[in-house]
VEXBAFI-824564 format. One record per residue: y, x negated, z of N, C-alpha, C in turn; residue number from 0. Coordinates in steps of 0.02 Angstrom, whole numbers, plus 50000, padded with zeros to 5 digits. Layout:
N
nyy	nxx	nzz	cayy	caxx	cazz	cyy	cxx	czz	pos
Y	X	Z	Y	X	Z	Y	X	Z	NUM;
...
//
This chain:
182
nyy	nxx	nzz	cayy	caxx	cazz	cyy	cxx	czz	pos
52880	42567	56116	52881	42620	56165	52883	42687	56129	0;
52838	42729	56145	52835	42795	56114	52865	42845	56162	1;
52914	42884	56133	52946	42936	56174	52907	43001	56169	2;
52897	43032	56225	52865	43097	56223	52917	43148	56202	3;
52894	43206	56185	52941	43258	56161	52992	43275	56215	4;
52972	43279	56277	53018	43296	56331	53070	43241	56339	5;
53047	43178	56339	53094	43121	56345	53141	43119	56286	6;
53115	43132	56226	53157	43132	56165	53212	43183	56171	7;
53197	43243	56197	53247	43295	56205	53300	43274	56256	8;
53279	43241	56310	53327	43218	56360	53374	43166	56331	9;
53346	43119	56293	53387	43067	56262	53437	43099	56214	10;
53415	43145	56173	53459	43179	56126	53514	43217	56162	11;
53497	43251	56216	53545	43288	56255	53597	43241	56285	12;
53576	43183	56311	53623	43134	56338	53670	43107	56284	13;
53644	43095	56225	53686	43070	56170	53738	43123	56152	14;
53717	43185	56147	53763	43239	56130	53816	43249	56183	15;
53796	43248	56245	53843	43257	56300	53893	43199	56304	16;
53871	43139	56291	53917	43082	56294	53967	43084	56236	17;
53949	43117	56182	53994	43121	56125	54048	43174	56136	18;
54035	43221	56180	54082	43275	56192	54128	43257	56250	19;
54191	43270	56241	54238	43259	56295	54264	43327	56317	20;
54255	43341	56380	54279	43404	56406	54342	43390	56446	21;
54396	43421	56424	54460	43412	56458	54487	43478	56484	22;
54524	43477	56538	54555	43539	56561	54609	43559	56510	23;
54625	43623	56506	54675	43646	56458	54743	43613	56471	24;
54777	43599	56418	54844	43569	56421	54893	43623	56441	25;
54920	43618	56501	54966	43669	56526	55031	43673	56487	26;
55050	43618	56453	55112	43620	56416	55107	43664	56354	27;
55046	43679	56332	55037	43722	56273	55008	43790	56291	28;
55010	43807	56355	54985	43872	56376	55029	43927	56347	29;
54998	43981	56326	55036	44037	56298	55020	44099	56338	30;
55068	44145	56338	55057	44208	56371	55026	44256	56321	31;
55004	44313	56344	54976	44364	56300	55029	44384	56249	32;
55009	44397	56187	55058	44416	56137	55093	44481	56154	33;
55155	44486	56138	55193	44547	56149	55185	44589	56086	34;
55157	44648	56093	55144	44690	56036	55206	44732	56020	35;
55224	44732	55956	55279	44774	55934	55254	44845	55928	36;
55299	44893	55938	55278	44962	55923	55264	44969	55849	37;
55222	45016	55830	55205	45026	55759	55267	45044	55719	38;
55306	45092	55744	55366	45115	55708	55427	45109	55753	39;
55484	45101	55721	55547	45104	55758	55598	45140	55715	40;
55642	45176	55749	55694	45211	55711	55741	45160	55682	41;
55769	45179	55625	55818	45135	55593	55878	45125	55639	42;
55922	45081	55618	55980	45063	55658	56021	45125	55675	43;
56036	45134	55738	56078	45189	55764	56055	45257	55738	44;
55990	45270	55740	55963	45334	55718	55992	45355	55651	45;
55980	45315	55600	56011	45326	55534	55969	45369	55488	46;
55916	45402	55514	55875	45446	55473	55816	45410	55442	47;
55805	45348	55461	55749	45309	55434	55703	45287	55491	48;
55642	45270	55472	55593	45242	55518	55564	45180	55485	49;
55564	45125	55522	55539	45061	55496	55467	45052	55521	50;
55422	45037	55474	55353	45023	55491	55349	44948	55506	51;
55337	44930	55568	55335	44860	55588	55275	44822	55559	52;
55223	44858	55538	55165	44824	55508	55177	44806	55435	53;
55212	44849	55399	55221	44837	55327	55291	44817	55308	54;
55340	44832	55351	55410	44820	55335	55441	44874	55292	55;
55402	44924	55273	55429	44979	55233	55474	45024	55275	56;
55523	45054	55242	55569	45100	55274	55554	45170	55248	57;
55537	45214	55293	55518	45283	55277	55574	45331	55296	58;
55579	45386	55259	55625	45440	55278	55596	45472	55341	59;
55638	45480	55392	55615	45510	55455	55592	45582	55445	60;
55631	45621	55408	55617	45692	55396	55567	45698	55339	61;
55505	45712	55355	55451	45713	55305	55448	45778	55266	62;
55493	45825	55281	55493	45890	55247	55563	45908	55224	63;
55602	45861	55205	55671	45874	55185	55676	45916	55121	64;
55629	45906	55075	55634	45939	55010	55586	45997	55001	65;
55542	46010	55050	55492	46062	55041	55440	46040	54990	66;
55404	46088	54962	55352	46072	54913	55381	46070	54843	67;
55363	46018	54806	55388	46006	54738	55331	45985	54692	68;
55341	45994	54627	55294	45965	54580	55304	45889	54582	69;
55257	45853	54553	55261	45780	54554	55323	45754	54519	70;
55339	45784	54461	55398	45762	54423	55462	45773	54464	71;
55468	45831	54495	55528	45845	54536	55529	45800	54598	72;
55471	45787	54626	55468	45743	54685	55492	45673	54668	73;
55469	45647	54610	55492	45580	54588	55568	45579	54578	74;
55594	45631	54546	55667	45635	54534	55705	45640	54599	75;
55682	45682	54645	55716	45692	54709	55715	45628	54750	76;
55659	45592	54750	55656	45528	54787	55704	45478	54756	77;
55706	45474	54690	55750	45426	54656	55824	45441	54667	78;
55840	45505	54678	55910	45525	54688	55931	45528	54761	79;
55884	45518	54806	55898	45520	54878	55949	45466	54896	80;
55997	45485	54940	56050	45437	54959	56080	45456	55026	81;
56121	45412	55052	56160	45422	55113	56191	45491	55113	82;
56186	45526	55169	56215	45593	55175	56166	45649	55163	83;
56108	45634	55135	56056	45684	55123	56000	45675	55174	84;
55969	45730	55192	55909	45729	55235	55920	45691	55301	85;
55980	45692	55326	55995	45657	55388	56007	45583	55381	86;
56010	45558	55320	56020	45486	55309	56091	45465	55324	87;
56098	45413	55363	56162	45381	55377	56153	45306	55370	88;
56117	45286	55318	56096	45216	55311	56131	45178	55255	89;
56178	45212	55221	56213	45178	55166	56173	45172	55102	90;
56114	45206	55099	56073	45200	55039	56106	45237	54981	91;
56088	45215	54921	56115	45242	54859	56058	45268	54816	92;
56074	45313	54767	56021	45335	54721	55987	45274	54689	93;
55922	45279	54682	55883	45225	54653	55851	45179	54704	94;
55870	45185	54767	55841	45143	54819	55776	45172	54847	95;
55768	45238	54844	55710	45273	54870	55661	45289	54814	96;
55598	45297	54832	55545	45312	54783	55487	45346	54818	97;
55441	45372	54778	55378	45396	54806	55335	45335	54824	98;
55299	45338	54879	55255	45282	54897	55193	45279	54853	99;
55163	45221	54848	55098	45216	54815	55046	45248	54861	100;
54988	45262	54834	54935	45291	54876	54914	45241	54930	101;
54917	45177	54914	54899	45126	54964	54949	45126	55022	102;
55013	45134	55006	55064	45136	55059	55056	45198	55103	103;
55040	45255	55072	55027	45315	55112	54967	45306	55157	104;
54915	45275	55130	54854	45265	55170	54868	45219	55230	105;
54915	45174	55224	54930	45127	55278	54962	45161	55339	106;
54994	45219	55329	55023	45253	55387	54973	45299	55422	107;
54916	45311	55390	54864	45354	55420	54833	45317	55479	108;
54824	45354	55533	54787	45328	55591	54725	45371	55598	109;
54667	45344	55580	54604	45382	55578	54581	45405	55647	110;
54612	45381	55699	54593	45405	55766	54616	45476	55778	111;
54663	45500	55737	54693	45565	55748	54687	45610	55688	112;
54691	45675	55701	54691	45727	55649	54747	45776	55665	113;
54770	45808	55612	54820	45862	55617	54882	45842	55656	114;
54920	45794	55636	54911	45750	55579	54874	45686	55596	115;
54854	45650	55544	54819	45586	55552	54872	45531	55558	116;
54910	45534	55613	54969	45492	55622	54976	45476	55696	117;
54996	45414	55710	55007	45394	55780	55080	45404	55799	118;
55093	45396	55863	55163	45398	55886	55197	45331	55868	119;
55260	45325	55887	55298	45265	55870	55267	45201	55898	120;
55240	45205	55958	55210	45146	55989	55142	45129	55958	121;
55111	45176	55924	55045	45164	55896	54990	45172	55947	122;
55005	45204	56004	54958	45208	56060	54930	45278	56072	123;
54959	45328	56039	54937	45397	56051	54950	45439	55988	124;
54929	45500	55991	54938	45546	55935	55013	45563	55925	125;
55032	45573	55863	55101	45590	55846	55122	45655	55878	126;
55186	45658	55898	55218	45720	55922	55284	45725	55884	127;
55308	45784	55874	55370	45797	55837	55426	45750	55860	128;
55455	45715	55811	55511	45669	55825	55491	45600	55847	129;
55427	45586	55855	55404	45521	55880	55358	45489	55830	130;
55379	45452	55783	55445	45433	55761	55470	45478	55705	131;
55424	45514	55672	55442	45555	55615	55452	45628	55636	132;
55487	45665	55592	55497	45736	55607	55470	45779	55549	133;
55450	45840	55567	55428	45891	55519	55367	45871	55477	134;
55321	45833	55506	55261	45813	55470	55218	45875	55457	135;
55198	45883	55394	55157	45940	55373	55083	45920	55372	136;
55040	45968	55384	54967	45955	55383	54940	45966	55312	137;
54981	45953	55263	54962	45966	55194	54967	45901	55154	138;
54967	45908	55088	54967	45850	55044	55037	45822	55033	139;
55039	45755	55027	55101	45718	55010	55087	45680	54945	140;
55136	45682	54901	55130	45648	54836	55132	45572	54844	141;
55096	45539	54800	55104	45467	54792	55133	45456	54722	142;
55150	45394	54708	55173	45377	54640	55115	45353	54597	143;
55054	45356	54624	54996	45326	54591	54958	45376	54547	144;
54962	45367	54480	54925	45411	54436	54851	45392	54433	145;
54810	45439	54413	54739	45427	54402	54734	45402	54329	146;
54714	45341	54320	54714	45312	54252	54666	45347	54204	147;
54613	45376	54229	54564	45409	54185	54584	45482	54169	148;
54634	45508	54204	54656	45577	54193	54732	45580	54194	149;
54764	45581	54136	54837	45577	54131	54874	45632	54169	150;
54843	45689	54183	54877	45743	54219	54867	45742	54293	151;
54832	45692	54319	54814	45690	54390	54849	45632	54426	152;
54864	45645	54489	54899	45598	54533	54861	45595	54600	153;
54859	45536	54631	54831	45531	54698	54882	45560	54748	154;
54856	45598	54795	54898	45624	54850	54860	45612	54915	155;
54894	45622	54970	54863	45611	55036	54870	45674	55077	156;
54814	45698	55102	54815	45755	55148	54828	45729	55218	157;
54887	45743	55244	54907	45715	55309	54870	45748	55367	158;
54845	45809	55357	54807	45842	55410	54745	45802	55429	159;
54708	45780	55378	54646	45743	55391	54651	45669	55376	160;
54704	45648	55341	54713	45577	55325	54671	45553	55268	161;
54654	45598	55221	54611	45578	55166	54647	45585	55099	162;
54624	45547	55050	54654	45544	54983	54623	45600	54941	163;
54666	45630	54899	54645	45686	54858	54673	45677	54787	164;
54634	45698	54737	54659	45699	54668	54696	45765	54659	165;
54757	45761	54632	54800	45820	54626	54828	45825	54556	166;
54835	45886	54531	54865	45898	54466	54941	45891	54472	167;
54973	45859	54424	55046	45848	54425	55087	45912	54432	168;
55060	45967	54408	55097	46030	54409	55092	46067	54475	169;
55047	46044	54519	55043	46074	54586	55106	46057	54626	170;
55117	46092	54680	55174	46078	54723	55150	46052	54790	171;
55178	45995	54810	55160	45964	54874	55223	45933	54904	172;
55216	45907	54964	55272	45875	54999	55281	45803	54974	173;
55339	45776	54988	55352	45706	54971	55380	45671	55032	174;
55363	45607	55038	55385	45568	55095	55414	45503	55067	175;
55479	45504	55051	55509	45446	55018	55507	45382	55060	176;
55505	45326	55025	55500	45260	55055	55544	45213	55017	177;
55564	45159	55048	55598	45104	55013	55578	45039	55044	178;
55593	44985	55008	55574	44919	55032	55618	44897	55090	179;
55604	44837	55113	55641	44807	55168	55713	44793	55147	180;
55759	44802	55194	55830	44787	55180	55840	44715	55161	181;
//
């Protein structure tokens, strides 16, 4: 018996359909829509910190506590930051804070927004003063990341536009200290 092309397709379709089992969804494993965490949350009892729920990093809430500093002074100031300074009530000690890497700074940028390129605490709208950070400047923030091909240069982030910039170590910019997860 010779099968025509049309009959061959029907036979193949029947074989495929008989191999597939279609079952209704198992109601015992039904899940609800995921509950989204806000992007940022203030540290425990408004302790002067902001926790990034995406990275687990802990940021200083006051992004302009030290004003503009050279890179060397910014590194020293971050390393010496502790409880009682810049609104901190978190029990931190000198050596716990540091300048962020350029990658860490880039992670807080929200490209949907400009001036600053930062979202609110929920991650749903543009940043406003105090939500979650305070005193955000539309200027450059230091990173801890040097430019390997130029010993006098450091990566910085322009928070106004959310872009990375090469900066000379002797220039003065803002610093936004960070520390790891508790």
